N, C-alpha and C positions, 0 to 999 in steps of 0.2 A: 111308338115309332119303330119300324122294322130295322133289322140289323143293316140292311142295305142302305136305308136312309141315314142311319147313324154314321156309316162309313163315308157317305157323301157330304154330310154336314160337318163332321169333325175337323177336316182340314181347314175349313173356313173359321171355325172356333179357334183353332191353334194360331192361324194367321192373325186373327183379331188380337189375341193375347201377345203375339210377337210385336205387332204394331203398337200395342199399349206400352210395352217395354221401351221401344224406340221413342215414343212420345215422351215418356218419363225422362229418358236421357237427354233429349233435345231441349225440352221446356225448362228443365231444372238446372242443367249443367252446361249446355252449349249455347243456345240462342240468346239467353239473357246477357251473356258475357262476350258476344261477338266471336265465338269460336265456330269456324266454318270448315269442318274436316272433310272437304271434298264432296263430290256427288251433287245431285240436284238439291238435297237438303242444305248443303253448304252454300250453293249459289243462291238459293231462296233466302237464306239468312242474310247474305250480303245485300240483296235487292231490298229486303225488308228494311234494313237500316239506311240504305241509300235513299229510299223513298220517305224517310222520316217516320217510319212505322205505319204508314198509311196502307201498305200492301201486306196482308197477313202471310206468314210463312207457308201455311198449309195451302192457301189458294195459289200461291206462286208455284209450289211444288206440283200441284195438280195441273196447272196451266202448262208447265214445262213437260210434264209426263205424257199428256194427251197426244201431242205430235209423235212422240217416241213410240207409243203404242200403235198408232195408225201406221207408222212406217214398219214396225216390226211384226205386225199381225200375221202376215203370210209366212214369215220365217219360223214362227213358233207354233206349237200345237194349241188347239182350241182350249183344252183344259188348263194348260199352263197360263195362257193369256187371260182367261176368266179369273183364275185365282190371283194372278198378279194385278189385274185391274181392281179386284176387290181389295187387295192389300193396299194399293196405291190410294184409292178413295178413302178407305178407313183411316189410314195414317194421316192423310191431309186433314180430314175432319177432326180426328182426335187432337192433332196439334193445335188447331185454331180454337176448338171448343174448350180445351183445358188450359190454354195459355193464361187466361185471367186468374184462374185458381192457382196455377203454378207461380205466377208473379206474386200473388198475395202470400203464398206459403214461403217463398224466398224472402220476402220482406220480414216476415215473422221470424224466420231463422236468423237473419242477419241482426235484427234487433236483439234477439235472445243472446247472440254471441258478441254483442256490443261492437259490431263492425258495420261498414256501409257497403252498399252494392258496388261502389266505385273502387273498393279495395278487396276484391276476392282473391282467393288462392287459385290462380289460373291453372297451375299444374295439376292440382287435385281435381279441378273441374274437368280438365282435359282427359285425365285418366279415368275418372268415374263416368263421364259422358261417353268416351270411347268404349269402355267395357260394357256399359248397359246397351248402347247402340249395337255393339257387336253381337251380344247375346240375342237381342230382339230380332236382328236381321237373320241370324243363324236359324232361329226358330222358324221364320218365314221360309227361308231357303230349304229347310228340311221337308217342307210340305210341297216342294217342287213349284215354288212361286217366287216372285220378287216384289219389291215395292217400286218398280220402275227404275228411274235414275240412270246412273252411268253404266250399269251392267247392261241395260237394254241398249243404250247408245253405243257401247262397245261392240255388241253383237251386230248392230246395223252397220257400223263402220267397217267391220271385218269383211262384210260382203263386198265392199268396194276395194279393200286392201287385204286380200286373203293371205299375203305373205307375212303379215304381222299377226301376232297372237292377241287374243282377247285380253290377256293379262297386261300386255304392252299398252293397249288402248285404255284400260282401266287406270293404269298408273299415270298415263299422260293426262287423261281427263281430270282425275282427282288432283294431280299436281297443278293443273291449270286453275282449278277452282281455288286452291289454297293461295296461289299467286295473286289471283284477282282479289281475294279477301285481304291479302297483305297490303296491296296498293289502295284498295277502297277504304280500309280502316287506318291507313298510314301508320302501320305498326308491324315491324318485323317480328316483335315478340308474339303478337297474336297469331301471325302466320306460323311461327315455330310451334306454338302450343297446339294449333290446329293440326299440324303434321304429327305431333305426338298422339293426339286423339285418333287420327286416321290410322296410325300404325297399330295402336292398341286395339281398335275395332277390327282391323284385318286379322290380327293374330288371334283375337278372341273367336272370330268366325271359324278360323282354321281349327282351333282347339275344340270348339263345340262340334263341328261337323266331322272332323277326322280323329278326334280323341286326343287326350293328353297323356294317356298311359301308353307311350310308345313301346313297342316290342323291339327286339333285336333279331336280325336275320344273320345267321352264321353260315359261312362256307368254309369247310375244313378240308385241306388237302394234306394227306399224311399216308405214310406206309403202314400205319397202324389203324387204318380206318375202321376195321371191324371191331377192334378192341375199344376204340373211342366211342363208336356208336352204341355198343352194348352198355357201357357205363353211363352214357347220356340218357339212354332209355330207362335203365334200372335205378340209377342213383338220383337223377333229376326228374325223371318221369316225362320226358319230352320225346315226341316222335322224331325220327331221323330218316331222311330219304337219301339213298345212295345214287349218285349220278355217275355215269361212265365218262371218264376223261382220259386224256393222253398228254403226257408231258412233251411239249414240242421240242425241248432241248434234248431230253434223254430218250424220248421215244417210248417210254414205259407207260403201260396202261395203269390208271389209278382210279380209285373210287373217291369221288368228291362228295363229302357229306353236306347235306342241306338241313338246317335245323333252325326253328324259330323259338326263342325263349323270352321270358320277361326280363326287364332290365336288372332286377335284383338277383337274377340267377346267373348273370354274367361272371362274377368272380368264381363261382363254383364250376362253371363250364371251363374257364381258363385253367383252373387247377387240374381238372380231369385231363385236358389236352396236354398240359405240361408234364403230368406224371406218365402219360402214355407215350408221348413222342415230343420231346423238347424241340425237335427240328420241324414240327408241323407248321404249315402255313395257314393262318386263320384270317378270314375277312369278316368284319362286323359292319353292319349298316342299320340305320334306323328304319323301322317299319311302322308307318303311321297307324295302321289298322289291321287286325288279324281276326278273321272269322273262322270258326270251326272249333273242334274239340280242344278244351283246355284254355280257350280264350273267350270270344263272344259268340254264343250260339246263333245260328242263322235265324231261328224263329223269333229271336228277340231284337233283331236288327231291323230298323225302319226301312 
């Protein structure tokens, strides 16, 4: 197979693996215990139990996603929609095809632990399910695809209400599903645990896509800018950029230093600034991702 064909097939292989992770999280930790952490998957879980188990979760997810794809087809690129459609179909099939095996495995686990399916540790299930779901969906998202669901619905709604952000719609849609689950299962506890799972999934996606090794961006305003910059470059080995600034109260020209360092280097940076100018003004802010020399090379970034 040519290199070009490999590049065109590989995204679909990765999407398949991401969907497999999501399936694992849903069938082992969420669906069997009525945990519906938002989205189309959560709503499908509710309908599955409301129907007495007659309607499979995967079929319900696919049925709800098809109209969303038809409505959103024109607003998204062809490649994105094809990859997302593939992910949606694969996820739905995997959930339904592996559900019997997952249920059998769960029964064996619970027998081995001398407990029953009726008395699970819902908190651990919510945490594990949210974590695995988050990793799986993040894998899919990194391939510029989705598995349908509320993110597609949010994009469609934003066309009609452009003054609201997609994040606002996502939060509202997921919260609505959690509320529906709470009333459908007559359990505030299940609703709260579903919220925990939703939170863990969203944070996991952020960490996976944006990195967990946050850097720190510093802006240093000092009369000893040149001295501080030299020490930062030679003692810590970080590049420093000088920006032209003016003190609006004093009217004096100043050089504002801009520098990005790793979190563990912050104490050393503070010590350098303190020794050079105890009256310096230092701003620190979190930087989720840094590309370039000394951090993540561009050629290794997806």
